[in-house]
All heavy atoms as an XYZ file, in Angstrom:
682
protein
N      57.209   -218.880    143.521
C      57.214   -218.952    144.971
C      58.257   -217.924    145.500
O      59.270   -217.810    144.939
C      57.491   -220.308    145.442
C      57.564   -220.468    146.911
S      57.917   -222.155    147.414
C      56.545   -222.368    148.590
N      57.902   -217.217    146.482
C      58.710   -216.197    147.036
C      59.789   -216.861    147.997
O      59.489   -217.725    148.711
C      57.927   -215.158    147.923
O      56.944   -214.547    147.088
C      58.792   -214.033    148.394
N      61.026   -216.331    147.856
C      62.114   -216.889    148.698
C      62.039   -216.167    150.087
O      62.303   -214.937    150.130
C      63.517   -216.623    147.985
C      64.564   -217.155    148.822
O      64.490   -217.506    149.963
N      65.793   -217.123    148.172
N      61.717   -216.883    151.177
C      61.621   -216.240    152.449
C      62.932   -215.659    152.921
O      62.898   -214.646    153.682
C      61.178   -217.388    153.387
C      61.322   -218.638    152.628
C      61.403   -218.339    151.187
N      64.036   -216.219    152.560
C      65.324   -215.706    152.910
C      65.534   -214.244    152.344
O      66.124   -213.443    152.998
C      66.469   -216.655    152.448
C      67.825   -216.317    153.010
C      67.925   -216.620    154.517
O      67.111   -217.264    155.076
O      68.860   -216.172    155.085
N      64.976   -214.061    151.203
C      65.101   -212.774    150.495
C      64.334   -211.697    151.231
O      64.635   -210.455    151.291
C      64.652   -212.866    148.988
C      65.191   -211.811    148.189
C      64.919   -212.121    146.732
C      65.724   -211.262    145.835
N      65.686   -211.640    144.563
N      63.179   -212.098    151.850
C      62.415   -211.094    152.558
C      62.735   -210.914    154.009
O      62.290   -209.993    154.605
C      60.869   -211.601    152.471
C      60.290   -211.749    151.072
C      58.925   -212.308    151.125
C      60.334   -210.448    150.300
N      63.502   -211.765    154.502
C      63.872   -211.843    155.941
C      64.746   -210.611    156.287
O      65.567   -210.296    155.539
C      64.532   -213.147    156.294
O      64.936   -213.109    157.721
N      64.603   -210.112    157.465
C      65.449   -209.094    158.044
C      66.380   -209.601    159.053
O      67.038   -208.869    159.789
C      64.656   -207.864    158.637
C      64.007   -207.085    157.503
O      64.529   -206.885    156.541
N      62.807   -206.688    157.806
N      66.497   -210.923    159.214
C      67.492   -211.553    160.176
C      68.809   -211.099    159.763
O      69.159   -210.908    158.599
C      67.323   -213.024    160.236
O      67.752   -213.668    158.984
N      69.718   -211.213    160.678
C      71.171   -210.831    160.446
C      71.745   -211.860    159.430
O      72.451   -211.496    158.479
C      72.041   -210.813    161.677
O      71.896   -212.009    162.382
C      71.583   -209.717    162.589
N      71.319   -213.080    159.483
C      71.818   -214.148    158.624
C      71.370   -213.797    157.148
O      72.155   -213.885    156.191
C      71.298   -215.507    158.978
C      71.657   -216.585    158.065
N      72.944   -217.091    157.889
C      70.840   -217.237    157.116
C      72.945   -218.032    156.963
N      71.758   -218.095    156.440
N      70.062   -213.492    156.978
C      69.551   -213.069    155.653
C      70.226   -211.876    155.104
O      70.592   -211.826    153.924
C      68.011   -212.916    155.722
N      70.473   -210.857    155.946
C      71.221   -209.699    155.567
C      72.581   -210.049    155.113
O      73.022   -209.515    154.045
C      71.128   -208.621    156.608
C      69.807   -208.016    156.893
C      69.852   -206.972    157.912
O      70.782   -206.144    157.960
N      68.818   -206.899    158.701
N      73.278   -210.822    155.859
C      74.623   -211.285    155.521
C      74.626   -211.958    154.125
O      75.504   -211.762    153.308
C      75.292   -212.108    156.486
C      75.798   -211.392    157.730
C      76.724   -212.294    158.538
N      76.002   -213.507    159.012
C      75.262   -213.560    160.117
N      75.164   -212.524    160.920
N      74.707   -214.727    160.454
N      73.677   -212.881    153.931
C      73.563   -213.680    152.747
C      73.303   -212.723    151.478
O      73.980   -212.913    150.482
C      72.392   -214.650    152.866
O      72.688   -215.557    153.972
C      72.211   -215.495    151.595
N      72.449   -211.726    151.678
C      72.169   -210.893    150.531
C      73.382   -210.027    150.291
O      73.774   -209.774    149.050
C      71.009   -209.931    150.878
C      69.616   -210.537    150.896
C      68.529   -209.573    150.943
N      68.474   -208.633    152.008
C      67.912   -208.827    153.143
N      67.187   -209.978    153.375
N      67.895   -207.867    154.071
N      74.034   -209.541    151.268
C      75.226   -208.746    151.077
C      76.383   -209.487    150.453
O      77.030   -208.979    149.547
C      75.734   -208.152    152.440
C      76.858   -207.096    152.393
C      76.610   -206.025    151.414
C      77.041   -206.525    153.868
N      76.664   -210.707    150.893
C      77.634   -211.520    150.242
C      77.323   -211.839    148.823
O      78.246   -211.737    147.939
C      77.874   -212.820    151.025
C      79.034   -213.734    150.579
C      80.336   -212.995    150.596
C      79.037   -214.965    151.493
N      76.164   -212.102    148.569
C      75.700   -212.326    147.132
C      76.032   -211.100    146.272
O      76.449   -211.217    145.126
C      74.284   -212.771    147.042
N      75.643   -209.970    146.855
C      75.901   -208.689    146.020
C      77.375   -208.418    145.828
O      77.762   -207.978    144.806
C      75.241   -207.514    146.797
N      78.156   -208.696    146.833
C      79.608   -208.524    146.816
C      80.214   -209.488    145.706
O      81.030   -209.022    144.931
C      80.270   -208.767    148.088
C      80.094   -207.714    149.143
C      80.609   -208.188    150.535
C      80.832   -206.404    148.758
N      79.702   -210.682    145.677
C      80.205   -211.675    144.641
C      79.811   -211.261    143.278
O      80.544   -211.302    142.322
C      79.604   -213.097    145.017
C      80.221   -213.679    146.243
C      79.535   -214.954    146.637
O      78.382   -215.124    146.243
O      80.142   -215.700    147.356
N      78.511   -210.787    143.070
C      78.091   -210.394    141.764
C      78.712   -209.120    141.301
O      78.772   -208.833    140.108
C      76.605   -210.380    141.722
O      76.160   -209.280    142.491
N      79.249   -208.281    142.188
C      79.844   -207.047    141.818
C      81.214   -207.293    141.137
O      81.733   -206.370    140.543
C      80.013   -206.127    143.029
N      81.741   -208.446    141.258
C      83.042   -208.856    140.623
C      84.158   -207.726    140.762
O      84.684   -207.255    139.765
C      82.714   -209.079    139.116
C      81.776   -210.175    138.904
C      81.460   -210.414    137.476
O      81.829   -209.692    136.570
N      80.828   -211.577    137.211
N      84.416   -207.381    141.994
C      85.581   -206.525    142.271
C      85.198   -205.009    142.290
O      85.981   -204.250    142.635
N      84.077   -204.731    141.751
C      83.662   -203.225    141.806
C      83.130   -202.904    143.173
O      83.285   -201.785    143.663
C      82.593   -203.005    140.736
C      82.134   -201.578    140.671
C      83.012   -200.604    140.255
C      80.832   -201.220    141.149
C      82.615   -199.251    140.245
C      80.448   -199.852    141.045
C      81.377   -198.897    140.587
O      80.989   -197.570    140.617
N      82.509   -203.866    143.871
C      82.044   -203.623    145.222
C      80.622   -202.977    145.321
O      79.930   -202.760    144.267
N      80.250   -202.776    146.543
C      78.935   -202.148    146.758
C      79.121   -201.109    147.816
O      79.824   -201.322    148.834
C      77.883   -203.255    147.083
C      76.494   -202.580    147.240
C      78.282   -203.977    148.384
C      75.313   -203.566    147.380
N      78.436   -199.977    147.673
C      78.539   -198.980    148.736
C      77.542   -199.300    149.949
O      76.620   -199.984    149.729
C      78.164   -197.561    148.198
O      76.763   -197.553    147.847
C      79.049   -197.184    147.032
N      77.899   -198.687    151.014
C      77.031   -198.844    152.221
C      75.735   -198.257    151.948
O      74.650   -198.810    152.401
C      77.683   -198.192    153.355
O      78.011   -196.837    153.106
N      75.641   -197.184    151.142
C      74.357   -196.655    150.822
C      73.530   -197.499    149.907
O      72.335   -197.720    150.226
C      74.667   -195.297    150.069
C      73.405   -194.488    149.744
C      72.798   -193.649    150.761
C      72.829   -194.429    148.434
C      71.630   -192.884    150.465
C      71.780   -193.677    148.187
C      71.114   -192.934    149.201
O      70.013   -192.250    148.896
N      74.113   -198.161    148.978
C      73.375   -199.106    148.123
C      72.973   -200.259    148.964
O      71.797   -200.789    148.737
C      74.263   -199.499    146.885
N      73.827   -200.770    149.845
C      73.448   -201.910    150.594
C      72.225   -201.587    151.412
O      71.302   -202.427    151.596
C      74.586   -202.282    151.467
N      72.181   -200.409    151.992
C      71.104   -199.997    152.855
C      69.810   -199.729    151.963
O      68.726   -200.384    152.222
C      71.382   -198.774    153.584
C      70.258   -198.299    154.395
O      69.443   -197.461    154.008
N      70.159   -198.726    155.662
N      69.867   -199.096    150.899
C      68.716   -198.663    150.108
C      68.186   -199.765    149.189
O      66.998   -199.966    149.070
C      69.020   -197.420    149.165
C      69.393   -196.219    150.002
C      68.240   -195.696    150.726
O      67.228   -195.512    150.192
N      68.478   -195.432    151.997
N      69.093   -200.600    148.612
C      68.695   -201.564    147.664
C      68.553   -203.035    148.218
O      67.823   -203.794    147.681
C      69.685   -201.620    146.481
C      69.743   -200.295    145.716
C      70.884   -200.193    144.738
O      71.540   -201.189    144.419
O      71.209   -199.043    144.245
N      69.329   -203.288    149.255
C      69.303   -204.635    149.850
C      68.652   -204.698    151.124
O      68.452   -205.808    151.636
C      70.760   -205.153    149.989
C      71.629   -205.239    148.713
C      73.044   -205.699    149.038
C      71.021   -206.163    147.673
N      68.239   -203.551    151.693
C      67.616   -203.554    153.000
C      68.478   -203.992    154.141
O      68.034   -204.551    155.116
N      69.747   -203.672    154.042
C      70.747   -203.935    155.097
C      70.691   -202.782    155.976
O      71.085   -201.678    155.667
C      72.204   -204.189    154.522
C      72.221   -205.197    153.349
C      73.097   -204.511    155.662
C      71.848   -206.549    153.682
N      70.229   -202.951    157.188
C      70.017   -201.809    158.180
C      71.294   -201.178    158.575
O      71.392   -199.954    158.728
C      69.225   -202.254    159.377
C      67.834   -202.727    159.044
C      67.242   -203.899    159.500
C      66.957   -201.932    158.223
C      66.003   -204.364    159.159
C      65.723   -202.200    157.814
C      65.254   -203.452    158.329
O      63.956   -203.777    158.015
N      72.350   -202.048    158.875
C      73.626   -201.465    159.304
C      74.759   -202.224    158.562
O      75.320   -203.154    159.089
C      73.749   -201.653    160.852
C      74.888   -200.838    161.434
N      76.012   -201.483    161.914
C      75.081   -199.562    161.605
C      76.841   -200.558    162.341
N      76.257   -199.389    162.157
N      75.103   -201.763    157.299
C      76.013   -202.475    156.549
C      77.347   -202.747    157.285
O      77.944   -203.842    157.066
C      76.203   -201.633    155.311
C      74.901   -200.990    155.171
C      74.411   -200.717    156.586
N      77.949   -201.805    157.998
C      79.242   -202.095    158.650
C      79.199   -203.319    159.608
O      80.137   -203.985    159.692
C      79.551   -200.739    159.429
C      78.738   -199.712    158.741
C      77.466   -200.404    158.231
N      78.122   -203.492    160.256
C      77.956   -204.630    161.277
C      77.964   -205.983    160.388
O      78.606   -206.904    160.775
C      76.731   -204.544    161.994
N      77.225   -205.990    159.256
C      77.177   -207.160    158.443
C      78.620   -207.468    157.862
O      79.046   -208.623    157.690
C      76.173   -207.090    157.343
C      74.724   -206.840    157.789
C      74.077   -207.936    158.652
N      74.495   -207.821    160.067
C      73.949   -207.107    160.971
N      72.976   -206.255    160.730
N      74.287   -207.154    162.253
N      79.320   -206.394    157.464
C      80.649   -206.585    156.878
C      81.551   -207.131    157.955
O      82.350   -208.038    157.771
C      81.229   -205.287    156.308
C      80.420   -204.797    155.055
C      82.651   -205.276    156.019
C      80.614   -205.740    153.884
N      81.498   -206.577    159.184
C      82.281   -207.082    160.292
C      82.089   -208.578    160.554
O      82.952   -209.334    160.698
C      81.962   -206.275    161.537
C      82.756   -206.789    162.767
C      82.453   -205.950    164.042
C      83.221   -206.492    165.205
N      82.818   -205.758    166.388
N      80.779   -208.980    160.493
C      80.409   -210.354    160.671
C      81.008   -211.297    159.535
O      81.489   -212.320    159.795
C      78.928   -210.537    160.782
C      78.395   -209.837    161.993
C      76.867   -209.685    162.021
O      76.214   -209.885    160.932
O      76.334   -209.185    163.033
N      80.901   -210.813    158.353
C      81.445   -211.567    157.212
C      82.973   -211.622    157.351
O      83.509   -212.691    157.079
C      81.107   -210.913    155.870
C      79.603   -210.966    155.465
C      79.331   -210.178    154.239
C      79.241   -212.434    155.109
N      83.641   -210.569    157.727
C      85.059   -210.686    157.965
C      85.400   -211.708    159.089
O      86.406   -212.448    158.965
C      85.598   -209.315    158.335
C      85.750   -208.362    157.185
C      86.153   -206.974    157.584
N      86.363   -206.094    156.466
C      86.207   -204.763    156.498
N      85.764   -204.153    157.590
N      86.331   -204.069    155.423
N      84.611   -211.698    160.122
C      84.826   -212.648    161.218
C      84.745   -214.157    160.745
O      85.255   -214.991    161.454
C      83.851   -212.409    162.379
C      84.181   -211.109    163.124
C      83.225   -210.679    164.109
O      81.999   -211.103    164.105
N      83.612   -209.934    165.210
N      83.950   -214.384    159.732
C      83.813   -215.730    159.198
C      84.904   -216.007    158.127
O      84.839   -217.095    157.527
C      82.448   -215.964    158.595
O      82.264   -215.123    157.575
C      81.355   -215.855    159.684
N      85.876   -215.131    157.927
C      86.963   -215.397    157.061
C      87.050   -214.743    155.697
O      87.969   -214.924    154.920
N      85.994   -213.952    155.390
C      85.942   -213.259    154.094
C      86.895   -212.018    154.184
O      86.909   -211.338    155.158
C      84.485   -212.775    153.730
C      83.568   -213.956    153.513
N      82.969   -214.559    154.535
C      83.194   -214.549    152.326
C      82.194   -215.511    154.057
N      82.292   -215.492    152.812
N      87.686   -211.895    153.048
C      88.531   -210.696    153.015
C      87.879   -209.562    152.216
O      87.676   -209.687    150.986
C      89.876   -211.141    152.312
C      90.910   -210.053    152.256
O      90.693   -208.894    152.801
N      91.963   -210.243    151.633
N      87.473   -208.594    152.931
C      86.627   -207.471    152.268
C      87.389   -206.148    152.549
O      87.646   -205.769    153.728
C      85.248   -207.428    152.940
C      84.484   -208.721    152.673
C      84.490   -206.226    152.362
C      83.266   -208.911    153.434
N      87.721   -205.506    151.508
C      88.363   -204.125    151.600
C      87.261   -203.012    151.827
O      86.178   -203.138    151.263
C      89.221   -203.876    150.372
N      87.656   -201.955    152.445
C      86.791   -200.775    152.588
C      87.500   -199.619    151.887
O      88.636   -199.305    152.246
C      86.572   -200.447    154.143
O      85.951   -201.584    154.663
C      85.646   -199.222    154.139
N      86.867   -199.005    150.999
C      87.287   -197.778    150.281
C      86.298   -196.687    150.628
O      85.071   -196.934    150.642
C      87.395   -198.024    148.855
C      88.176   -199.250    148.383
C      87.919   -199.476    146.863
C      89.585   -199.113    148.666
N      86.846   -195.483    150.809
C      85.953   -194.366    151.104
C      85.754   -193.450    149.899
O      86.660   -193.186    149.202
C      86.464   -193.549    152.248
C      86.414   -194.359    153.528
C      87.428   -195.032    154.145
C      85.279   -194.542    154.365
N      86.920   -195.675    155.209
C      85.608   -195.378    155.465
C      83.967   -194.147    154.295
C      84.735   -195.815    156.438
C      83.081   -194.470    155.291
C      83.439   -195.326    156.382
N      84.507   -192.985    149.664
C      84.222   -192.114    148.554
C      83.032   -191.288    148.934
O      82.295   -191.476    149.881
C      83.904   -192.927    147.303
C      82.773   -193.779    147.381
C      82.576   -194.691    146.120
O      83.398   -195.582    145.950
O      81.601   -194.511    145.418
N      82.883   -190.195    148.132
C      81.704   -189.336    148.256
C      80.821   -189.538    147.092
O      81.224   -189.439    145.944
C      82.216   -187.829    148.378
O      83.090   -187.752    149.519
C      81.010   -186.909    148.635
N      79.558   -189.739    147.404
C      78.550   -189.879    146.355
C      77.503   -188.780    146.519
O      77.405   -188.155    147.526
C      77.836   -191.282    146.421
C      77.035   -191.374    147.723
C      78.814   -192.313    146.235
C      76.122   -192.608    147.665
N      76.710   -188.603    145.420
C      75.518   -187.688    145.496
C      74.327   -188.553    145.684
O      74.047   -189.431    144.919
C      75.374   -186.892    144.184
C      74.414   -185.760    144.358
C      74.487   -184.883    143.214
O      75.517   -184.178    142.896
O      73.481   -184.708    142.459
N      73.624   -188.250    146.733
C      72.424   -189.118    147.047
C      71.246   -188.688    146.160
O      71.317   -187.753    145.338
C      71.971   -188.953    148.514
O      71.530   -187.540    148.782
C      73.045   -189.270    149.471
N      70.181   -189.430    146.296
C      68.967   -189.172    145.433
C      68.334   -187.781    145.714
O      67.526   -187.349    144.950
C      67.921   -190.302    145.619
C      67.559   -190.531    147.044
O      68.223   -189.966    147.959
O      66.618   -191.294    147.285
N      68.747   -187.143    146.811
C      68.238   -185.757    147.074
C      69.384   -184.765    146.782
O      69.317   -183.640    147.342
C      67.723   -185.611    148.459
C      68.794   -185.918    149.488
C      66.379   -186.435    148.636
C      68.298   -185.645    150.945
N      70.344   -185.163    145.969
C      71.405   -184.294    145.552
C      72.192   -183.739    146.638
O      72.692   -182.588    146.586
C      70.814   -183.162    144.671
O      70.188   -183.662    143.548
N      72.499   -184.483    147.667
C      73.397   -184.065    148.686
C      74.591   -184.973    148.690
O      74.512   -186.203    148.573
C      72.695   -184.307    150.038
C      71.460   -183.371    150.168
C      71.932   -182.003    150.787
N      70.870   -181.028    150.661
C      70.109   -180.622    151.643
N      70.229   -181.154    152.864
N      69.194   -179.706    151.424
N      75.833   -184.395    148.851
C      76.987   -185.280    148.919
C      77.024   -186.091    150.243
O      76.571   -185.527    151.308
C      78.149   -184.306    148.892
C      77.528   -182.986    149.246
C      76.119   -183.043    148.902
N      77.410   -187.329    150.185
C      77.484   -188.122    151.334
C      78.760   -189.041    151.303
O      78.935   -189.676    150.279
C      76.259   -189.001    151.393
C      76.124   -189.941    152.642
C      74.877   -190.672    152.687
N      74.823   -191.526    153.811
C      73.795   -192.190    154.171
N      72.743   -192.196    153.388
N      73.859   -192.988    155.215
N      79.440   -189.073    152.357
C      80.646   -189.934    152.381
C      80.162   -191.407    152.784
O      79.501   -191.530    153.769
C      81.630   -189.461    153.393
C      82.973   -190.169    153.462
C      84.000   -189.463    154.273
N      85.248   -190.026    154.134
C      85.814   -190.819    155.104
N      85.218   -190.818    156.289
N      87.000   -191.335    154.984
N      80.557   -192.313    151.949
C      80.101   -193.723    152.146
C      81.328   -194.683    151.972
O      82.349   -194.318    151.401
C      79.042   -194.102    151.147
C      77.780   -193.249    151.311
C      79.514   -194.056    149.679
N      81.136   -195.836    152.532
C      82.166   -196.834    152.335
C      81.765   -197.695    151.078
O      80.595   -197.932    150.805
C      82.202   -197.808    153.574
N      82.748   -198.095    150.375
C      82.561   -199.007    149.249
C      83.276   -200.343    149.729
O      84.422   -200.323    150.032
C      83.140   -198.617    147.901
C      83.044   -199.586    146.840
C      83.446   -199.129    145.464
N      82.544   -198.019    145.034
C      81.461   -198.202    144.412
N      80.868   -199.357    144.271
N      80.714   -197.090    144.084
N      82.548   -201.406    149.787
C      83.016   -202.665    150.194
C      83.302   -203.535    149.015
O      82.518   -203.654    148.160
C      82.038   -203.427    151.112
C      81.731   -202.587    152.384
C      80.474   -201.997    152.574
C      82.683   -202.385    153.378
C      80.181   -201.282    153.669
C      82.422   -201.564    154.474
C      81.114   -201.105    154.631
O      80.770   -200.382    155.736
N      84.553   -204.088    148.978
C      84.932   -204.930    147.855
C      85.416   -206.232    148.326
O      86.252   -206.369    149.246
C      86.041   -204.258    147.059
C      86.544   -205.112    145.866
C      85.697   -202.857    146.489
N      84.847   -207.319    147.774
C      85.273   -208.638    148.229
C      86.609   -209.020    147.528
O      86.585   -209.021    146.288
C      84.100   -209.680    147.841
C      84.360   -211.173    148.189
C      84.443   -211.313    149.750
C      83.302   -211.967    147.505
N      87.560   -209.214    148.358
C      88.888   -209.624    147.792
C      88.975   -211.148    147.691
O      89.396   -211.644    146.616
C      90.084   -209.122    148.769
C      89.900   -207.648    148.976
C      91.402   -209.547    148.246
C      90.041   -206.811    147.832
N      88.551   -211.890    148.698
C      88.493   -213.355    148.676
C      87.490   -213.892    149.675
O      87.232   -213.254    150.639
C      89.819   -213.931    148.933
O      90.285   -213.645    150.257
N      86.891   -215.018    149.295
C      85.951   -215.722    150.219
C      86.725   -216.517    151.200
O      87.835   -216.764    151.118
C      85.007   -216.552    149.334
C      84.076   -215.805    148.430
C      83.137   -216.812    147.764
C      82.201   -217.354    148.748
N      81.093   -218.090    148.207
N      85.891   -216.796    152.239
C      86.473   -217.611    153.245
C      87.100   -218.979    152.737
O      86.544   -219.475    151.733
C      85.485   -217.945    154.310
C      84.419   -218.988    153.902
C      83.444   -219.383    154.915
O      83.819   -219.590    156.055
O      82.273   -219.498    154.588
N      88.139   -219.432    153.332
C      88.712   -220.718    152.920
C      87.963   -221.774    153.504
O      87.715   -221.832    154.790
C      90.225   -220.734    153.340
N      87.546   -222.821    152.784
C      86.703   -223.947    153.287
C      87.615   -225.028    153.809
O      88.632   -225.370    153.361
C      85.810   -224.487    152.249
C      84.685   -223.475    152.053
O      84.224   -222.790    152.946
N      84.191   -223.473    150.728
């Protein structure tokens, strides 16, 4: 059975996918480019801002990557430092 949350483009579904990716990255993080291309997050900075507003501690590191069309692109790498306190 297909998970409807995985297919949804709602902001809640995007935040859920992004948080899961940050958790599974185990400190390595995920780039804004990968979040957009692989997770379908339309505007990663907005979802990161929303996650921070709910108490998640997420660091932003800047780096330059080479895209799939061999062009350099400056992107943010988001790293989950700690989850919200319950």
